[in-house]
C-alpha positions as CSV (number, residue, x, y, z in Angstrom):
1,M,8.1,18.3,-34.7
2,P,8.3,20.1,-32.1
3,D,12.4,22.0,-32.6
4,W,14.6,20.0,-29.6
5,T,17.8,21.8,-28.7
6,F,20.3,18.5,-26.6
7,T,21.8,20.4,-24.2
8,D,23.9,17.3,-23.8
9,E,24.0,13.9,-24.4
10,K,21.7,12.9,-22.0
11,S,19.3,15.5,-20.9
12,L,16.9,17.9,-23.4
13,A,15.9,21.1,-23.4
14,L,12.1,22.0,-22.5
15,P,10.4,22.9,-26.5
16,A,9.5,26.1,-26.8
17,V,5.7,24.3,-27.2
18,V,5.7,23.3,-23.4
19,D,7.0,26.6,-22.6
20,L,4.6,27.9,-19.4
21,R,5.7,30.9,-21.2
22,Q,4.0,30.2,-24.2
23,H,0.9,32.8,-22.8
24,E,3.2,35.7,-22.4
25,E,1.6,37.7,-24.5
26,L,-1.6,37.7,-22.5
27,F,-0.4,38.1,-19.0
28,K,0.7,41.3,-20.1
29,S,-2.9,41.9,-20.6
30,V,-5.5,44.1,-17.5
31,P,-7.9,40.6,-16.9
32,P,-11.7,41.0,-17.2
33,P,-13.6,41.8,-13.5
34,F,-14.5,38.8,-11.7
35,G,-18.5,37.2,-13.0
36,H,-19.8,36.7,-15.8
37,A,-16.9,38.1,-17.9
38,L,-15.3,35.0,-16.6
39,H,-17.2,32.8,-18.7
40,K,-15.5,33.0,-22.6
41,F,-11.9,32.2,-20.6
42,F,-13.8,29.0,-19.7
43,G,-15.6,26.0,-22.8
44,F,-19.1,26.6,-21.2
45,D,-21.8,26.2,-22.9
46,P,-23.5,29.9,-23.4
47,E,-26.9,28.4,-21.7
48,Y,-25.3,26.5,-18.7
49,I,-24.8,27.5,-15.2
50,N,-22.0,25.8,-13.4
51,L,-22.7,25.6,-10.2
52,N,-21.2,22.2,-9.7
53,H,-17.3,22.8,-10.0
54,G,-16.8,21.1,-6.7
55,S,-17.5,17.7,-8.3
56,Y,-15.5,17.7,-11.1
57,G,-13.5,20.8,-11.6
58,S,-13.6,23.6,-15.1
59,L,-11.3,23.6,-16.9
60,P,-9.9,27.4,-18.4
61,N,-9.8,27.8,-22.9
62,L,-6.0,28.6,-21.7
63,V,-5.3,25.8,-19.8
64,R,-6.9,23.1,-22.6
65,E,-5.3,25.5,-24.8
66,A,-1.7,24.2,-23.0
67,A,-2.7,20.4,-22.5
68,D,-3.5,20.0,-26.7
69,K,-0.1,21.3,-27.7
70,L,1.4,19.1,-24.8
71,T,-0.8,15.7,-25.9
72,T,0.8,17.1,-29.4
73,L,3.9,17.1,-27.7
74,V,3.8,13.9,-27.1
75,E,2.2,12.0,-30.3
76,S,5.0,13.6,-32.0
77,N,8.0,11.0,-30.3
78,P,5.8,8.9,-27.7
79,D,9.4,7.2,-26.3
80,K,11.5,10.3,-26.5
81,F,9.1,12.5,-24.6
82,I,8.5,9.3,-21.5
83,R,11.6,8.8,-21.6
84,F,13.6,12.5,-22.5
85,T,11.2,15.2,-22.2
86,S,8.6,14.3,-19.4
87,L,10.7,13.6,-16.0
88,P,12.4,17.2,-15.5
89,L,8.5,18.5,-17.4
90,L,6.9,17.0,-13.5
91,T,9.7,17.9,-11.5
92,H,9.5,21.2,-12.3
93,V,5.2,21.4,-11.5
94,R,6.1,19.6,-7.8
95,E,8.8,22.2,-7.0
96,R,6.2,24.7,-7.8
97,L,3.5,22.9,-5.9
98,A,5.8,22.2,-2.6
99,K,6.4,25.7,-2.3
100,F,2.2,27.0,-3.5
101,I,1.4,23.9,-0.4
102,G,4.7,25.0,1.7
103,A,6.1,21.3,1.5
104,N,10.0,20.2,0.4
105,T,9.8,19.6,-2.7
106,D,10.5,15.4,-2.2
107,E,7.6,15.3,-0.2
108,V,5.5,16.2,-2.7
109,V,4.6,13.1,-5.8
110,L,2.0,13.5,-8.1
111,V,-1.0,11.1,-8.7
112,P,-4.4,10.6,-10.5
113,N,-7.1,11.9,-8.1
114,A,-7.1,12.5,-4.8
115,S,-9.4,8.9,-3.7
116,H,-6.1,6.8,-5.6
117,G,-4.0,8.9,-2.9
118,I,-5.5,7.9,0.1
119,N,-5.7,4.5,-0.9
120,T,-1.8,4.8,-1.5
121,V,-1.6,5.3,2.5
122,L,-4.4,3.8,3.8
123,K,-2.8,0.7,1.7
124,N,0.7,0.7,2.7
125,F,0.0,0.3,6.8
126,E,0.6,-3.1,8.3
127,W,-1.9,-3.5,9.5
128,Q,-2.9,-6.2,12.8
129,Q,-5.2,-7.3,14.9
130,G,-6.9,-4.5,16.9
131,D,-5.7,-1.5,14.6
132,I,-8.3,1.2,13.9
133,L,-9.1,3.1,11.3
134,I,-11.4,6.3,12.3
135,D,-13.6,7.7,9.8
136,A,-16.6,10.7,10.0
137,T,-19.9,10.7,9.0
138,T,-19.3,13.2,6.4
139,T,-16.6,11.3,5.1
140,Y,-16.5,11.1,1.5
141,N,-18.3,8.0,0.3
142,S,-15.6,6.1,-1.8
143,I,-12.8,6.8,1.5
144,M,-15.4,5.5,3.8
145,K,-15.3,2.4,1.4
146,T,-12.0,2.3,1.7
147,L,-11.8,1.8,4.9
148,Q,-14.4,-0.4,5.0
149,Y,-12.8,-2.6,2.8
150,I,-9.9,-2.5,4.5
151,S,-11.5,-4.0,7.8
152,D,-13.5,-6.8,6.0
153,I,-10.7,-8.4,5.4
154,T,-7.2,-9.5,7.1
155,P,-6.6,-9.0,9.6
156,H,-9.4,-7.1,9.6
157,P,-9.0,-3.7,11.8
158,Q,-11.8,-1.9,13.1
159,V,-13.6,1.3,11.9
160,S,-14.7,3.3,14.2
161,E,-17.2,6.5,12.8
162,F,-16.4,10.1,14.5
163,K,-20.2,11.5,14.7
164,L,-20.0,14.7,12.7
165,E,-23.9,16.8,12.0
166,F,-24.5,20.1,11.7
167,P,-25.2,22.4,12.8
168,T,-22.2,22.6,15.2
169,T,-19.4,25.5,16.1
170,H,-15.7,24.5,15.6
171,A,-14.9,24.3,19.2
172,Q,-17.6,21.8,19.4
173,I,-16.4,19.5,16.8
174,I,-12.0,19.8,18.6
175,S,-13.4,18.9,21.8
176,S,-15.8,15.7,20.1
177,F,-12.8,15.1,17.9
178,R,-11.0,14.8,21.1
179,D,-13.3,13.2,23.7
180,H,-13.9,10.9,20.4
181,L,-9.9,9.1,20.6
182,R,-9.9,8.9,24.4
183,S,-12.6,6.6,24.1
184,L,-10.9,4.1,21.6
185,P,-9.7,0.8,23.1
186,R,-6.0,0.9,23.3
187,Q,-3.9,-2.2,23.7
188,S,-1.0,-3.0,25.4
189,N,1.5,-4.3,22.7
190,S,4.8,-4.5,22.0
191,P,7.1,-1.7,21.2
192,N,7.7,-3.3,18.0
193,N,4.5,-4.4,16.9
194,P,2.3,-0.8,18.1
195,Q,-1.4,-0.5,17.9
196,K,-2.6,1.4,15.3
197,I,-4.7,4.6,15.1
198,V,-5.5,5.8,11.7
199,A,-7.7,9.1,11.4
200,V,-8.7,10.0,8.0
201,I,-10.0,13.7,8.1
202,D,-11.1,16.5,5.8
203,S,-9.4,20.0,6.0
204,I,-12.8,20.8,3.8
205,A,-15.9,18.2,3.9
206,S,-17.6,17.6,0.7
207,N,-21.1,17.2,1.5
208,P,-22.0,19.2,3.3
209,G,-19.4,21.5,2.1
210,V,-17.6,23.1,5.8
211,L,-14.2,24.5,6.5
212,L,-13.4,21.9,9.4
213,P,-10.8,23.0,11.7
214,W,-8.1,20.1,10.6
215,R,-5.5,21.4,11.8
216,E,-6.8,21.4,15.1
217,M,-7.5,18.0,15.0
218,I,-4.1,17.0,13.8
219,N,-2.5,18.6,16.7
220,I,-5.3,16.3,18.9
221,C,-4.2,13.6,16.5
222,R,-0.1,14.0,18.0
223,E,-1.2,14.5,21.5
224,E,-3.8,10.9,21.5
225,G,-0.7,9.4,19.0
226,V,-2.9,8.7,16.4
227,W,-1.8,8.5,13.0
228,S,-3.6,11.5,10.5
229,V,-4.2,11.5,6.9
230,I,-5.9,14.4,5.2
231,D,-8.6,14.4,2.3
232,A,-8.2,17.9,0.9
233,A,-9.3,17.3,-1.7
234,H,-10.9,20.1,-2.1
235,S,-8.0,22.5,-0.3
236,I,-5.6,23.6,-3.1
237,G,-7.2,26.6,-4.8
238,Q,-10.0,27.0,-2.0
239,E,-7.6,28.0,0.8
240,L,-5.2,30.1,1.6
241,N,-1.4,28.7,3.5
242,I,-2.0,26.2,3.8
243,N,1.5,25.5,4.2
244,V,0.8,21.7,4.9
245,G,4.6,21.4,7.3
246,A,3.6,23.2,9.8
247,S,0.4,21.7,9.7
248,G,2.4,18.8,11.7
249,C,0.0,15.7,9.4
250,D,1.3,12.9,8.8
251,F,0.0,12.3,5.1
252,W,-2.4,15.2,3.0
253,I,-3.9,14.9,-0.1
254,T,-4.7,17.4,-2.7
255,N,-7.0,17.4,-5.9
256,C,-5.9,20.4,-8.3
257,H,-8.4,19.8,-10.9
258,K,-11.2,20.7,-9.2
259,W,-10.6,24.1,-7.2
260,L,-7.1,24.9,-8.7
261,L,-8.5,24.4,-12.0
262,A,-5.9,21.9,-13.7
263,Q,-7.3,19.3,-16.6
264,R,-8.4,16.6,-14.4
265,S,-7.0,14.5,-13.1
266,C,-3.9,15.3,-11.6
267,A,-4.0,15.5,-7.0
268,I,-1.1,15.9,-4.7
269,L,0.5,13.6,-2.4
270,Y,2.5,14.7,0.8
271,V,4.4,12.7,2.6
272,P,7.0,14.3,5.3
273,K,10.5,13.0,5.2
274,R,9.7,11.3,8.4
275,N,6.8,9.3,7.3
276,Q,8.5,8.1,3.9
277,H,9.5,4.9,4.8
278,L,5.5,3.6,5.6
279,I,5.1,4.1,1.9
280,K,6.6,0.9,0.6
281,S,5.2,0.8,-2.6
282,A,3.8,3.2,-4.8
283,F,-0.1,1.8,-6.2
284,P,0.4,-0.5,-8.8
285,T,3.6,-1.3,-7.8
286,P,6.3,0.4,-10.1
287,Y,9.8,-0.8,-11.6
288,T,11.2,1.2,-9.4
289,Y,10.0,-0.8,-6.3
290,V,12.5,-1.8,-4.3
291,S,12.5,-4.2,-0.9
292,P,12.5,-2.6,2.5
293,S,15.7,-3.9,3.1
294,D,17.2,-2.4,0.2
295,E,19.7,-0.1,1.6
296,S,18.2,2.3,-1.1
297,F,14.4,2.6,0.1
298,P,12.4,4.5,0.7
299,R,13.9,5.7,-3.2
300,F,10.0,8.1,-2.3
301,V,9.5,10.5,-5.4
302,L,11.1,7.8,-7.5
303,Q,8.8,5.5,-7.1
304,F,5.6,7.1,-8.7
305,E,7.6,9.1,-11.2
306,W,6.3,5.8,-13.1
307,T,3.8,3.6,-12.3
308,G,2.7,2.3,-15.9
309,T,2.1,3.9,-19.0
310,I,-0.6,7.3,-18.1
311,D,-1.4,10.4,-19.9
312,V,0.4,12.6,-17.4
313,V,-0.7,15.8,-19.6
314,P,-3.2,16.9,-16.9
315,Y,-0.1,16.7,-14.1
316,L,1.8,18.7,-16.5
317,T,-1.2,22.0,-16.8
318,I,-0.5,22.7,-13.3
319,G,1.6,25.5,-14.8
320,T,0.3,26.6,-16.8
321,T,-3.1,26.9,-14.4
322,L,-1.1,28.4,-11.8
323,D,0.0,31.4,-14.0
324,F,-3.9,31.6,-15.3
325,R,-4.3,32.6,-11.7
326,Q,-2.0,34.7,-11.0
327,W,-2.8,36.8,-13.8
328,L,-6.1,37.6,-12.2
329,G,-5.0,38.1,-9.2
330,G,-3.7,35.7,-7.0
331,E,-4.6,33.4,-4.9
332,E,-6.0,36.2,-2.0
333,K,-7.7,37.8,-4.9
334,I,-10.0,35.1,-6.1
335,N,-10.4,33.5,-2.3
336,A,-12.2,37.2,-1.4
337,Y,-14.6,36.9,-4.4
338,C,-15.8,33.6,-4.0
339,H,-16.1,34.1,-0.4
340,S,-18.3,36.8,-0.7
341,V,-20.4,35.0,-4.1
342,A,-20.6,32.2,-1.7
343,L,-21.7,34.2,1.4
344,E,-24.4,36.2,-0.7
345,G,-25.6,33.6,-3.1
346,G,-26.4,30.7,-0.1
347,R,-28.5,34.2,1.6
348,R,-29.8,34.3,-1.4
349,L,-31.1,30.7,-1.9
350,A,-31.6,30.1,1.2
351,E,-34.0,33.5,0.9
352,I,-35.9,32.2,-2.5
353,L,-36.4,28.6,-0.7
354,G,-37.2,30.0,2.1
355,T,-34.6,27.4,4.6
356,E,-31.4,28.0,6.0
357,V,-28.2,28.0,4.4
358,N,-25.9,24.9,3.6
359,I,-28.7,25.2,1.6
360,R,-31.8,23.3,3.0
361,L,-34.6,22.1,0.6
362,P,-38.2,22.9,1.1
363,I,-38.8,19.3,1.9
364,P,-40.3,18.0,4.8
365,S,-38.4,15.8,7.5
366,Q,-40.9,13.3,6.5
367,I,-39.9,12.6,3.0
368,K,-37.2,10.6,3.1
369,Y,-33.6,11.1,0.7
370,S,-34.4,7.8,-2.2
371,W,-32.5,6.9,-5.6
372,A,-36.2,8.1,-7.0
373,I,-36.0,12.0,-5.5
374,D,-31.6,12.0,-6.5
375,Q,-33.0,11.1,-9.9
376,T,-35.4,13.4,-9.7
377,L,-32.9,15.9,-9.2
378,R,-30.2,15.5,-11.4
379,E,-33.2,15.0,-14.6
380,Q,-34.7,19.1,-13.4
381,L,-31.4,20.5,-12.7
382,L,-29.6,19.4,-16.1
383,N,-32.6,18.5,-18.8
384,V,-35.3,21.1,-18.1
385,W,-33.2,23.5,-16.2
386,N,-29.6,23.3,-17.4
387,T,-27.8,24.3,-14.1
388,Y,-26.6,21.5,-11.4
389,V,-25.9,21.8,-8.2
390,A,-24.5,18.9,-5.6
391,H,-28.1,17.5,-3.3
392,F,-27.4,14.6,0.0
393,P,-29.2,14.1,2.8
394,H,-27.2,15.1,6.3
395,N,-29.1,14.9,10.2
396,G,-32.6,14.2,8.8
397,K,-33.1,17.0,5.9
398,I,-32.2,17.3,2.2
399,W,-29.4,19.9,1.6
400,V,-27.5,21.3,-1.6
401,R,-24.3,22.0,-1.7
402,C,-23.4,25.1,-4.4
403,S,-19.7,25.6,-6.3
404,A,-19.0,30.1,-5.9
405,Q,-15.9,30.3,-8.9
406,V,-14.7,33.6,-10.2
407,W,-17.1,33.3,-13.1
408,S,-20.3,33.1,-10.8
409,E,-22.8,36.1,-9.6
410,V,-25.6,36.3,-7.1
411,S,-27.9,35.5,-10.0
412,D,-26.5,32.6,-10.7
413,F,-28.2,31.1,-7.2
414,E,-30.9,33.3,-7.9
415,H,-31.7,30.8,-11.4
416,A,-30.8,26.9,-9.3
417,G,-33.3,28.3,-6.1
418,K,-36.7,29.1,-8.5
419,A,-34.5,26.1,-10.8
420,L,-34.7,23.5,-6.8
421,R,-38.0,26.3,-5.7
422,A,-39.9,24.3,-8.6
423,I,-38.9,20.6,-8.2
424,C,-39.3,20.2,-5.0
425,E,-42.5,21.3,-5.1
426,E,-43.2,18.5,-7.3
427,I,-40.9,16.1,-5.2
428,V,-43.6,16.9,-2.4
429,E,-46.4,16.5,-4.5
430,A,-45.6,13.0,-5.9
431,H,-43.1,11.5,-2.1
432,G,-45.4,14.1,0.4
433,K,-49.0,11.9,0.4
């Protein structure tokens, strides 16, 4: 049983078992060099080569240990933890994350994942006929389906797809995006009932994995009277100097369990104070919901403190995760290493396959991506070659996405190249006739 220390009749000091300094001795030591020397700090099968970190994240051992201790604490007295202990811990995490992304604490709440956060935003808009939702060719599939669902139900706002195909340049994307917004049909509505146009913009596209000029796209949205919802699922832990407050975005959502290395699943929903009145309810609607006519509305943070019984332990691992990253050398060092390995690994992988980054597979364009090809890649990569990379069709070709992390080395990409070359030969033999 943890040693509780009461500070007064209503509040509790943090129990030592969840003190974010519990790994202080480790953090005083010198971290090993990046690359395979870091494998021992993660729970990977020694035979597995992890090149798909971008999908589900990968948990450092010490973060898992912190989560286990938190779970023990929760189960020692669930009522005490939920009613007293969890809230100050969650507030502390929000404070650290707000500083990390350049926001005010009361503009940041925690949600299960980026899709959940984006759904929360989009389903709080009061849609009307003539409104427009904008996605892109590269929008994440579940978000694309969310927009389709909203359009399929009354009052049927329109979905407009921004065509985004690679290879291209940031300058071309910016110009085409501006043209797309200016081509949308505008309605002359009353000032009390204006037409709503909402653009979902990737900061880093999922497939293909490409950094988009999302800040410039936000500026264009402001110029054109369009709401900007930034799907930043891959940003935190991968982009430096995010500074969402200065970006001017209307909403920004990111996963902490991907590149930041927190326990899955946990994410940030950022809503600047100027827009918090739009988020009338968390999802699902909590007991703290109040009508917009209530004088205490919008109660933004309060609505997200309790949306029903969930496991908040993943949220509470974020502090240990940030400490671990700082011990490794900090964000700039992590970013520089991962970027370097991604560039060199991508070049080497394309060389082995005889194709091009980002990385194109050596499968002729007349062979179309299918469920059978998808299954062949999955089964062969995981069950034969003991690795995995994301694979997908784009612009008439089939590509893969490899995720470089602090434990990665170029030799990992070389292994993937040998695997993909052999698998593609099988696919061409089976489907090319």
